[in-house]
N, C-alpha and C positions, 0 to 999 in steps of 0.2 A: 479532118485528115487532110494534110497538105501533100502536095507532090514534092519530090526530092529537089526539083529545080528551085522551088521557093526557099528551101533551106540553103541551097548553094548561093543564093543571092544575099544571104545574111553575112554580117561580119562575124568573126570568131567569137567575140564577146557576146554578141546577140545569140549565137548558137548555144553558148553556155547558159544564158538566161532562159532560153527556150527549153533546153534540156531540164533545167530546174523546174520550170513551169509544168512540163509534161510529166515529170516524175511525181509532182504533187497531185496533178490531175489523176494519174494512175492510182495513187494511194487513195484518193477520194473515191474513185470508182470501185476499188477493192473493198473499201469500207462499206459502201452502199450494197455491194454484193453480199457481204456477210450479214448485214441487217435486212436483207431481202427487199431493199428499196430501189435496186437497180432494175430498170425496166428493159434495157437493151444490153444484154451480156456481150454482144459483139463490140461494144465500145471499148472494152478492156483490150481486146485484140488489136483494135485500131490504134489505141494509145501506145501499145507496145511497138507497133510498126512505125509509128511516128518517132519514137525514141530511137529505134534502130536506124531510121533514116538520118537522124541528127548524128549519131555515132558514125555512120558511113561517111557523111560529109567531113566530119572532123578527122577521120582516118585518112581520107583522100588528101586533106591538107597537111597531113603529117603531124597532127596534134599528138602530143605526148602527155602523160599524167592527167588524163581527163578527169578521173575520179578524184585526184588530189585537188584539182582546180574547182571541181564541184563542191567538195567539202569546204573549201575556202569561201566560195560564194554563199553557201548555206550559213557559215559562221558569221560572215559579215552581215548578211540579211537578218539573222537573229539578233545580232548586237544592235543594229539600227532599230529594229522593232521594239527591243527592250529598253532602249535608252533614248 
């Protein structure tokens, strides 16, 4: 769990990549919770708070269409992984 200041030090592109990483991490944690392999359930809440911190910094910077940019990053990442 990072402090918001460390997210403020990141470039906007880095924030988008961090948001993608955090969302994947949250997905993994939720998957572990479903299969009862998650030892510390508080990690889900911590991951959600980190995601909220990234969104806060992006909103402070006046970022628009965050979800659309995230979709683009995911599609580019998928294309690179597949080809």
